[in-house]
DORO-228893 format. One record per residue: residue in one letter; chain; residue number from 1; x, y, z of N, C-alpha, C, O in turn. Coordinates in steps of 0.001 Angstrom, whole numbers, plus 500000, padded with zeros to 6 digits. Layout:
A/A/NUM/X/Y/Z/X/Y/Z/X/Y/Z/X/Y/Z
...
This chain:
M/A/1/958159/058727/119831/958597/059211/118505/959802/060025/118807/959743/060930/119639
K/A/2/960949/059725/118131/962146/060456/118283/962268/061490/117145/962215/061160/115960
I/A/3/962433/062740/117562/962620/063875/116611/964114/064174/116491/964828/064333/117481
D/A/4/964548/064240/115246/965964/064523/114965/966047/065800/114124/965630/065849/112967
L/A/5/966602/066817/114761/966808/068091/114037/968312/068303/113785/968731/069440/113565
S/A/6/969092/067294/113810/970514/067439/113548/970785/068117/112212/970140/067825/111205
G/A/7/971754/069030/112227/972008/069758/111041/971120/070926/110715/971382/071641/109748
R/A/8/970064/071148/111498/969174/072248/111273/969626/073415/112167/970258/073233/113208
I/A/9/969280/074581/111721/969635/075855/112441/968356/076614/112752/967525/076825/111869
A/A/10/968194/077024/114006/966959/077644/114432/967299/078993/115088/968333/079168/115733
I/A/11/966351/079946/114879/966322/081192/115573/965106/081191/116477/964005/080877/116026
V/A/12/965282/081540/117760/964222/081597/118779/964334/082956/119393/965324/083285/120046
T/A/13/963292/083760/119177/963305/085162/119755/962700/085126/121134/961872/084272/121454
G/A/14/963136/086081/121952/962520/086224/123332/962910/085100/124245/962068/084612/124999
A/A/15/964218/084642/124212/964580/083545/125054/965633/083907/126034/966786/083492/125919
S/A/16/965226/084705/127027/966306/085107/128059/966044/084507/129404/966986/084081/130072
R/A/17/964783/084451/129843/964468/083963/131133/964431/082453/131085/963773/081851/130236
R/A/18/965146/081861/132008/965358/080396/131979/964031/079710/132260/963816/078580/131822
A/A/19/963131/080380/132990/961803/079817/133304/960759/080030/132229/959627/079560/132343
G/A/20/961150/080745/131179/960212/081215/130133/959979/080209/128987/960692/079214/128859
I/A/21/958990/080491/128186/958584/079611/127050/959724/079653/126014/960023/078612/125430
G/A/22/960377/080803/125756/961433/080816/124749/962582/079885/125096/963120/079182/124242
A/A/23/962965/079902/126447/964019/079069/126859/963663/077586/126771/964483/076762/126367
A/A/24/962422/077259/127156/962030/075879/127021/962000/075404/125587/962325/074246/125321
I/A/25/961621/076259/124654/961642/075891/123214/963095/075718/122784/963412/074745/122099
A/A/26/963963/076605/123154/965373/076478/122748/965989/075179/123355/966781/074518/122683
R/A/27/965648/074821/124570/966164/073520/125170/965683/072317/124304/966445/071405/123980
R/A/28/964394/072374/123959/963809/071205/123262/964349/071086/121876/964529/069964/121402
L/A/29/964628/072191/121175/965173/072068/119899/966688/071629/119990/967161/070819/119194
A/A/30/967406/072199/120985/968744/071808/121099/968857/070248/121464/969764/069535/121035
G/A/31/967894/069833/122255/967901/068421/122706/967714/067481/121482/968205/066352/121464
A/A/32/966947/068023/120407/966792/067275/119246/967879/067466/118159/967803/066912/117062
G/A/33/968866/068259/118514/970074/068422/117699/970237/069667/116880/971168/069790/116085
A/A/34/969296/070625/117084/969421/071823/116326/970451/072800/116878/970584/072956/118091
D/A/35/971176/073453/115980/971944/074623/116402/971128/075864/116572/970122/075981/115872
L/A/36/971449/076812/117430/970496/077898/117815/971172/079200/117929/972313/079339/118370
L/A/37/970373/080192/117488/970695/081551/117938/969408/082051/118666/968321/082103/118091
I/A/38/969595/082412/119953/968480/082977/120724/968652/084508/120794/969768/085027/120824
T/A/39/967537/085188/120818/967583/086612/121032/966894/086965/122282/966065/086198/122772
Y/A/40/967216/088158/122851/966655/088620/124077/966758/090128/124106/967516/090702/123325
F/A/41/966025/090783/124976/966160/092237/125168/966009/092543/126673/964891/092653/127176
L/A/42/967099/092672/127355/967078/092746/128758/966433/093972/129355/965861/093861/130440
P/A/43/966479/095117/128740/965658/096258/129275/964164/095886/129428/963529/096235/130423
Y/A/44/963655/095218/128488/962189/094854/128611/962001/093888/129763/961064/094006/130553
D/A/45/962912/092929/129841/962747/091931/130914/962931/092554/132291/962285/092111/133241
R/A/46/963837/093623/132447/963947/094277/133728/962672/095087/134054/962242/095118/135208
R/A/47/962082/095726/133065/960837/096446/133320/959666/095576/133686/958800/095946/134479
T/A/48/959667/094390/133072/958533/093457/133231/958685/092538/134401/957728/092303/135139
Y/A/49/959886/092006/134588/960020/090973/135560/960968/091360/136708/961211/090526/137579
G/A/50/961509/092577/136748/962423/092978/137773/963827/092830/137340/964080/092421/136207
E/A/51/964763/093145/138194/966163/093106/137805/966645/091699/137389/966389/090683/138035
Q/A/52/967341/091734/136289/967825/090495/135709/969112/090809/134924/969123/091680/134054
G/A/53/970202/090079/135251/971452/090387/134524/971647/089340/133405/970864/088416/133189
E/A/54/972749/089585/132739/973062/088661/131504/973339/087311/132022/973261/086359/131245
G/A/55/973664/087128/133294/974008/085869/133794/973013/084705/133456/973391/083557/133219
E/A/56/971733/085103/133456/970747/084053/133181/970740/083613/131729/970437/082466/131398
V/A/57/971093/084583/130858/971163/084262/129425/972426/083292/129264/972342/082292/128552
E/A/58/973548/083609/129923/974682/082759/129766/974397/081343/130289/974815/080356/129685
Q/A/59/973668/081257/131437/973320/079993/131985/972518/079187/130941/972767/077996/130748
L/A/60/971582/079830/130291/970746/079135/129267/971613/078695/128148/971442/077571/127678
L/A/61/972557/079508/127665/973414/079079/126564/974277/077895/126970/974515/076983/126177
S/A/62/974734/077919/128191/975551/076729/128682/974697/075437/128620/975155/074380/128187
E/A/63/973440/075579/129074/972515/074428/129035/972368/073922/127629/972428/072718/127377
L/A/64/972164/074897/126664/971967/074430/125253/973236/073751/124663/973145/072760/123938
R/A/65/974403/074311/124996/975630/073793/124471/975944/072453/125077/976672/071661/124480
A/A/66/975409/072178/126256/975601/070851/126888/974941/069700/126067/975289/068533/126249
F/A/67/973993/070044/125169/973445/069081/124268/974371/068744/123071/974039/067906/122232
G/A/68/975472/069382/123021/976442/069176/121974/976114/069972/120737/976585/069600/119662
V/A/69/975378/070988/120799/975064/071847/119657/975707/073220/119748/976187/073599/120817
R/A/70/975729/073948/118698/976248/075246/118731/975075/076193/119177/973942/076033/118724
A/A/71/975366/077135/120032/974328/077994/120549/974967/079349/120889/975981/079421/121583
Y/A/72/974335/080429/120374/974773/081763/120546/973535/082621/120993/972393/082263/120705
G/A/73/973796/083754/121701/972812/084662/122041/973073/086041/121443/974230/086385/121198
L/A/74/972046/086832/121204/972085/088167/120635/971051/089090/121277/969855/088806/121225
E/A/75/971486/090157/121863/970511/091153/122414/969958/091877/121169/970707/092369/120325
A/A/76/968638/091919/121094/968033/092467/119854/966712/093103/120248/965844/092473/120851
N/A/77/966586/094416/119873/965330/095092/120137/964418/095073/118884/964600/095830/117930
L/A/78/963469/094197/118950/962599/093992/117805/961635/095192/117528/960898/095191/116542
S/A/79/961664/096168/118390/960840/097403/118063/961550/098267/117032/960957/099202/116494
Q/A/80/962796/097969/116753/963483/098696/115677/963447/097968/114383/963681/096760/114331
S/A/81/963156/098691/113324/962778/098040/112075/964006/097352/111443/963821/096454/110622
G/A/82/965214/097723/111779/966357/097088/111176/966877/095832/111869/967827/095185/111429
T/A/83/966182/095512/113013/966610/094397/113837/966533/093022/113184/967480/092245/113306
P/A/84/965429/092688/112486/965336/091376/111878/966491/091107/110906/967017/089995/110870
R/A/85/966884/092093/110136/968076/091859/109142/969334/091636/110034/970139/090759/109719
H/A/86/969514/092372/111086/970657/092204/111961/970719/090777/112497/971768/090132/112507
I/A/87/969546/090309/112944/969402/088975/113580/969884/087916/112573/970715/087064/112888
F/A/88/969314/088005/111313/969607/087008/110303/971045/087118/109821/971668/086100/109520
D/A/89/971594/088343/109740/973030/088523/109357/973831/087749/110433/974718/086974/110077
T/A/90/973559/087928/111656/974301/087347/112783/974215/085824/112745/975199/085094/112858
A/A/91/972977/085406/112579/972737/083829/112502/973565/083292/111386/974306/082324/111560
H/A/92/973445/083942/110169/974194/083404/108985/975705/083403/109232/976384/082437/108885
G/A/93/976222/084449/109811/977600/084476/110109/978147/083524/111086/979267/083033/110941
L/A/94/977314/083231/112158/977806/082310/113197/977518/080874/112909/978298/079986/113253
L/A/95/976304/080625/112223/975847/079233/112105/975583/078808/110744/975751/077620/110469
G/A/96/975181/079643/109835/974718/079290/108536/973222/079710/108353/972671/080464/109155
M/A/97/972600/079191/107274/971287/079592/106993/970250/078890/107847/970178/077661/107808
P/A/98/969421/079624/108637/968462/079004/109433/967325/078420/108628/966937/078994/107611
S/A/99/966759/077253/109070/965598/076655/108484/964385/076638/109425/963298/076182/109073
I/A/100/964621/077151/110623/963505/077193/111644/963468/078604/112273/964488/079104/112748
L/A/101/962372/079186/112269/962189/080539/112897/961047/080365/113913/959939/079960/113560
V/A/102/961341/080675/115155/960316/080720/116176/960107/082119/116658/960957/082708/117325
N/A/103/958961/082641/116311/958657/084080/116796/958017/083988/118222/956802/083846/118363
N/A/104/958849/084072/119224/958313/083996/120584/958306/085395/121291/957473/085651/122160
A/A/105/959250/086282/120897/959279/087551/121563/957955/088338/121444/957286/088315/120411
C/A/106/957608/089030/122540/956420/089845/122414/956571/091022/123321/957478/091048/124153
H/A/107/955704/092005/123189/955607/093074/124128/954252/093010/124795/953231/092864/124123
S/A/108/954233/093119/126128/952998/093070/126857/953038/094009/127991/954014/094023/128741
E/A/109/952018/094804/128160/951840/095717/129341/950304/095843/129587/949508/095859/128648
P/A/110/949940/095929/130845/948512/096062/131105/947882/097354/130663/948538/098393/130584
G/A/111/946596/097279/130375/945955/098545/129991/944599/098238/129316/944511/097644/128242
G/A/112/943598/098671/130002/942172/098549/129490/941850/099777/128657/942726/100591/128366
I/A/113/940578/099904/128273/940161/100952/127331/940419/102335/127976/940701/103258/127213
E/A/114/940354/102558/129244/940621/103801/129927/942111/104230/129837/942428/105412/129705
Q/A/115/943012/103218/129914/944366/103486/129980/944976/103493/128541/946096/103985/128398
L/A/116/944369/103025/127567/944880/102851/126242/945137/104228/125634/944319/105144/125722
D/A/117/946377/104333/124979/946704/105488/124222/947519/105094/122968/947819/103915/122777
A/A/118/947880/106089/122103/948555/105759/120943/949947/105198/121187/950391/104317/120451
D/A/119/950609/105666/122152/952037/105209/122417/951954/103740/122897/952797/102928/122517
Q/A/120/951006/103412/123679/950963/102041/124183/950614/101070/122939/951176/099985/122790
L/A/121/949712/101531/122137/949440/100705/120956/950665/100609/120095/950922/099521/119581
D/A/122/951430/101623/119893/952569/101587/119038/953653/100586/119612/954266/099792/118899
R/A/123/953813/100704/120907/954783/099833/121545/954436/098305/121335/955332/097481/121155
H/A/124/953191/097986/121364/952804/096593/121128/952939/096257/119672/953460/095205/119302
Y/A/125/952444/097201/118813/952504/096981/117374/953904/096739/116878/954107/095861/116040
A/A/126/954892/097490/117367/956238/097537/116879/956876/096127/117031/957635/095703/116161
V/A/127/956569/095409/118128/957203/094128/118411/956290/092989/117925/956712/092080/117210
N/A/128/955012/093085/118352/954135/091935/118165/953698/091706/116668/953522/090581/116200
V/A/129/953545/092838/115985/953085/092742/114650/954274/092993/113626/954672/092114/112861
R/A/130/954777/094212/113680/955813/094552/112707/957088/093692/112869/957607/093135/111902
G/A/131/957554/093606/114079/958716/092787/114330/958625/091321/113920/959552/090756/113341
S/A/132/957445/090709/114248/957174/089311/113815/957155/089150/112369/957793/088253/111817
L/A/133/956400/090043/111705/956256/089916/110179/957546/090207/109484/957860/089540/108498
L/A/134/958317/091171/109941/959643/091402/109311/960591/090242/109517/961423/089958/108655
M/A/135/960476/089568/110649/961279/088361/110911/960945/087350/109854/961821/086772/109211
C/A/136/959589/087137/109677/959148/086170/108609/959679/086558/107240/960174/085713/106495
Q/A/137/959571/087867/106907/960039/088308/105630/961507/088082/105443/961921/087642/104371
E/A/138/962331/088369/106457/963793/088154/106326/964075/086694/106171/964955/086326/105393
F/A/139/963386/085862/106858/963565/084420/106717/963333/083936/105295/964123/083187/104721
L/A/140/962194/084408/104745/961821/084035/103422/962695/084676/102354/962892/084055/101310
R/A/141/963197/085803/102535/964100/086421/101558/965337/085576/101357/965871/085462/100254
R/A/142/965789/084970/102485/967071/084201/102453/966842/082701/102258/967817/081973/102072
W/A/143/965644/082220/102291/965384/080780/102211/965740/080349/100766/965318/080966/099788
R/A/144/966533/079267/100682/966820/078694/099381/966518/077140/099340/966881/076440/098395
G/A/145/965873/076687/100359/965547/075241/100397/964417/074880/099523/963746/075717/098919
T/A/146/964220/073560/099473/963008/073069/098724/962069/072396/099706/960948/072072/099315
H/A/147/962425/072176/100879/961568/071557/101923/962224/071742/103280/963427/071991/103361
G/A/148/961445/071623/104342/962025/071715/105700/962042/073043/106357/962473/073164/107504
G/A/149/961547/074134/105606/961492/075456/106267/960357/075527/107241/959293/074966/106979
R/A/150/960534/076190/108350/959497/076197/109377/959398/077629/109997/960387/078153/110509
I/A/151/958208/078237/109940/957980/079477/110683/956855/079127/111758/955760/078682/111412
I/A/152/957171/079339/112960/956258/078999/114064/956205/080268/114970/957205/080731/115520
S/A/153/954988/080774/115071/954779/081942/115977/953987/081612/117203/953128/080730/117172
L/A/154/954257/082306/118293/953432/082172/119487/952292/083161/119465/952571/084358/119391
T/A/155/951058/082777/119523/949951/083589/119740/949440/083511/121151/950105/082998/122051
S/A/156/948180/084059/121337/947656/084077/122665/946209/083520/122686/945729/082926/121720
G/A/157/945564/083739/123807/944167/083212/123912/943100/084153/123457/941936/083985/123821
Q/A/158/943458/085156/122661/942348/086104/122321/941311/085475/121410/940208/086004/121276
G/A/159/941627/084411/120812/940593/083752/119982/939745/082750/120703/938776/082224/120156
A/A/160/940145/082460/122050/939394/081484/122830/938472/082157/123911/937623/081498/124510
G/A/161/938666/083434/124124/937883/084155/125073/938406/085542/125350/939509/085883/124923
P/A/162/937637/086351/126055/938137/087709/126357/939312/087758/127279/939500/086866/128105
M/A/163/940116/088800/127150/941257/089102/127958/941168/090572/128485/941937/091437/128066
P/A/164/940211/090820/129410/939990/092222/129792/941305/092825/130392/942084/092137/131052
G/A/165/941498/094119/130130/942637/094824/130683/943870/094659/129882/944924/095118/130321
E/A/166/943829/094015/128690/945002/093824/127812/944689/094100/126404/945016/093316/125513
L/A/167/944046/095226/126180/943552/095451/124814/944621/095584/123743/944519/094967/122682
A/A/168/945635/096378/124009/946749/096505/123062/947426/095143/122698/947732/094849/121543
Y/A/169/947624/094378/123727/948225/093072/123611/947311/092201/122778/947765/091513/121865
V/A/170/945997/092227/123093/945067/091303/122452/944946/091620/120937/944945/090707/120112
V/A/171/944846/092910/120584/944632/093198/119174/945856/092923/118306/945771/092567/117131
T/A/172/947043/093121/118989/948297/092902/118192/948601/091385/118153/949104/090919/117131
K/A/173/948344/090658/119123/948558/089148/119013/947595/088538/118098/947903/087549/117432
A/A/174/946309/089146/118028/945402/088597/117034/945866/088662/115613/945476/087867/114758
A/A/175/946746/089675/115378/947333/089809/114049/948154/088615/113680/948243/088267/112503
I/A/176/948767/087965/114666/949567/086793/114430/948730/085697/113791/949200/085040/112863
D/A/177/947535/085482/114243/946685/084498/113722/946332/084793/112233/946366/083880/111408
A/A/178/946007/086009/111905/945690/086374/110570/946871/086253/109636/946759/085787/108502
M/A/179/948056/086706/110169/949297/086592/109423/949624/085129/109066/949993/084791/107941
T/A/180/949466/084313/110068/949790/082829/109865/948992/082287/108707/949557/081701/107783
I/A/181/947677/082475/108741/946789/081808/107778/947125/082341/106301/947201/081549/105361
T/A/182/947306/083613/106154/947598/084169/104853/949000/083898/104387/949192/083571/103216
L/A/183/949999/084016/105250/951413/083775/104888/951572/082329/104478/952314/082042/103539
A/A/184/950887/081385/105164/951127/079997/104764/950640/079769/103331/951267/079029/102573
A/A/185/949523/080405/102958/949086/080241/101573/949984/080903/100573/950170/080412/099460
E/A/186/950557/082051/100985/951413/082871/100138/952738/082117/099824/953283/082249/098728
V/A/187/953220/081368/100754/954551/080654/100570/954298/079157/100203/955238/078362/100178
A/A/188/953074/078800/099931/952827/077373/099532/953656/077040/098288/953674/077816/097333
G/A/189/954330/075912/098293/955145/075513/097219/956605/075863/097353/957434/075480/096528
R/A/190/956913/076607/098419/958326/077008/098687/959034/076187/099702/960167/076509/100060
G/A/191/958420/075129/100192/959031/074275/101138/959067/074778/102540/959892/074341/103342
V/A/192/958133/075745/102874/958047/076332/104149/956650/076204/104749/955665/076569/104108
T/A/193/956562/075710/105918/955270/075655/106638/955219/076868/107623/956221/077337/108164
V/A/194/953953/077321/107796/953738/078490/108704/952601/078172/109658/951464/077953/109238
N/A/195/952926/078148/110978/951891/077857/111937/951995/078711/113171/953040/079325/113386
A/A/196/951017/078782/113958/951007/079436/115232/950526/078504/116334/949719/077599/116123
V/A/197/951080/078782/117556/950660/077943/118706/950158/078920/119795/950808/079898/120162
D/A/198/948968/078577/120271/948356/079264/121435/948418/078361/122611/947617/077433/122723
P/A/199/949391/078611/123541/949628/077589/124612/948672/077774/125795/948732/076994/126746
G/A/200/947778/078800/125764/946932/079005/126896/947656/079505/128058/948839/079827/127952
P/A/201/946985/079594/129225/947767/080032/130448/948897/079160/130804/948693/077988/131120
T/A/202/950088/079672/130770/951308/078878/130883/952155/079484/132139/952465/080675/132168
D/A/203/952477/078639/133093/953147/079112/134308/954625/079283/134045/955379/078310/134004
T/A/204/955041/080540/133864/956456/080808/133709/956959/081609/134941/957927/082366/134871
G/A/205/956255/081401/136050/956700/082053/137270/955823/083186/137650/956043/083747/138724
W/A/206/954836/083592/136875/954050/084766/137173/952740/084447/137894/952059/085345/138391
M/A/207/952403/083185/137943/951082/082829/138564/951188/082664/140077/952124/082065/140607
S/A/208/950164/083236/140755/950045/082957/142167/949508/081553/142382/948992/080931/141453
A/A/209/949625/081073/143556/949045/079731/143901/947580/079679/143653/947058/078698/143124
E/A/210/946884/080775/144048/945428/080830/143837/945022/080759/142350/944062/080097/141955
L/A/211/945832/081496/141555/945518/081584/140077/945764/080129/139498/944945/079626/138728
R/A/212/946880/079488/139880/947189/078142/139361/946009/077181/139735/945596/076364/138912
E/A/213/945515/077283/140894/944452/076380/141316/943179/076662/140545/942438/075735/140221
A/A/214/942901/077964/140236/941655/078278/139543/941747/077869/138063/940766/077409/137480
I/A/215/942933/078040/137468/943059/077566/136093/943045/076083/135957/942474/075529/135018
A/A/216/943691/075428/136922/943771/073933/136924/942351/073341/137049/942040/072313/136447
A/A/217/941506/074012/137840/940151/073532/138059/939345/073605/136767/938401/072831/136611
R/A/218/939670/074493/135838/938925/074596/134526/939532/073692/133495/938874/073394/132499
S/A/219/940737/073244/133673/941391/072447/132693/940894/070990/132725/940644/070436/133795
Y/A/220/940758/070383/131542/940388/068965/131471/941419/068123/132165/941107/067078/132737
L/A/221/942666/068586/132114/943770/067719/132693/944113/068112/134153/944999/067533/134782
R/A/222/943369/069125/134660/943457/069472/136017/944916/069983/136442/945418/069700/137530
R/A/223/945508/070725/135514/946701/071423/135801/946928/072545/134838/946225/072603/133829
V/A/224/947850/073441/135066/948156/074539/134249/949147/074124/133198/949815/073095/133305
G/A/225/949227/074977/132146/950225/074661/131129/951645/075005/131653/951837/075898/132479
L/A/226/952636/074231/131111/954056/074460/131443/954816/074748/130175/954437/074301/129093
P/A/227/955944/075533/130320/956706/075868/129099/957109/074632/128294/957171/074698/127066
E/A/228/957372/073555/128932/957735/072321/128275/956581/071785/127356/956831/071135/126340
D/A/229/955340/072080/127750/954211/071653/126874/954314/072384/125549/954159/071778/124489
V/A/230/954579/073701/125602/954716/074523/124413/955912/074057/123593/955839/073975/122367
A/A/231/956984/073761/124256/958242/073360/123546/958023/072044/122841/958484/071880/121712
N/A/232/957360/071128/123437/957112/069854/122728/956344/070022/121390/956681/069409/120377
L/A/233/955372/070820/121430/954656/071036/120156/955334/071808/119140/955180/071553/117945
V/A/234/956149/072831/119598/956920/073560/118601/957952/072664/117945/958170/072726/116735
C/A/235/958616/071788/118798/959611/070895/118255/958967/069978/117224/959559/069763/116166
F/A/236/957815/069442/117474/957134/068596/116551/956861/069374/115163/957118/068870/114070
L/A/237/956349/070573/115322/956062/071359/114143/957363/071662/113352/957342/071793/112128
A/A/238/958450/071764/114061/959720/072025/113324/960290/070863/112665/961165/071004/111811
S/A/239/959826/069666/113025/960414/068380/112523/959854/067976/111199/958877/068563/110735
D/A/240/960441/066992/110577/959948/066398/109346/958516/065766/109636/957647/065780/108765
Q/A/241/958321/065249/110805/957021/064698/111106/955893/065688/111086/954731/065309/110946
G/A/242/956229/066991/111229/955168/068052/111210/954961/068691/109839/954326/069735/109695
E/A/243/955529/068011/108839/955564/068655/107475/954141/068941/106877/953964/069875/106094
W/A/244/953137/068100/107278/951815/068184/106708/950959/069244/107324/949827/069464/106894
I/A/245/951466/069887/108297/950707/070900/109048/951197/072278/108692/952366/072599/108905
T/A/246/950256/073155/108111/950612/074485/107746/949316/075308/107828/948221/074758/107713
G/A/247/949443/076586/108021/948335/077581/108086/947406/077327/109192/946213/077621/109105
Q/A/248/947946/076769/110264/947111/076397/111491/947373/077227/112692/948510/077607/112973
I/A/249/946298/077517/113421/946443/078087/114799/946098/077021/115709/944927/076654/115809
I/A/250/947111/076451/116440/946917/075273/117229/946648/075705/118678/947513/076298/119323
R/A/251/945486/075415/119168/945055/075773/120549/945495/074592/121497/944766/073622/121702
S/A/252/946661/074738/122023/947236/073703/122930/947141/074157/124296/948105/074638/124890
R/A/253/945858/073996/124866/945423/074691/126072/944970/073747/127190/944443/074218/128198
G/A/254/945149/072476/127050/944695/071559/128057/943250/071539/128296/942792/071136/129366
G/A/255/942481/071983/127287/941070/071937/127367/940462/073242/127967/939241/073315/128112
T/A/256/941263/074250/128310/940763/075434/128839/940136/076270/127754/939635/077361/128027
């Protein structure tokens, strides 16, 4: 099945690391013909993944432009409440009105019940809940179409089983599931679908060989998830072929 997103404009948040899910989604959308604005926040990447310069973002943008589409990057701190408006102002000025929003950016840091405190909760809430919901709100405020609008958020495995040691992350990502179901109903009739994707354990470079083997052994398909697996599903949901799907939390986990 060939997916054609020519003439569509997409925003993908959290797309800086070329090995990451956001980058894979951006590549897949660009390969289908969509113009893109990707956002990233390098201070978070450096704290989480180690030193990383803007060179990796520029390399990703070059890859996207090689598909013959327009592609721009914007550093954006989604923990600040005014950032969603700035992102959409930038997208509109550079590309036009987006019809696809992919909420991929998140905040994650380890911490079980003994380490949990108000500041850690607030850091997760600001990006994972408030930032994502305000991005949806800004999209819908500006949406003028009658069909083809797409909001797709990345959720996590908190609905499939426990995730010890990640309490703040778990409770804030669980809010994405609840938001998706209610927002889809609220915008029914406005030509916008709202869905979330739970990709399960996905190897973006953080897995050890032992962990990959353990996860693969539990999977029906005997492998771990790859960023491209997520990207293929997101691209389908963004397409005309995905128009009948809304209000869903799709567990794309290889059977894990």
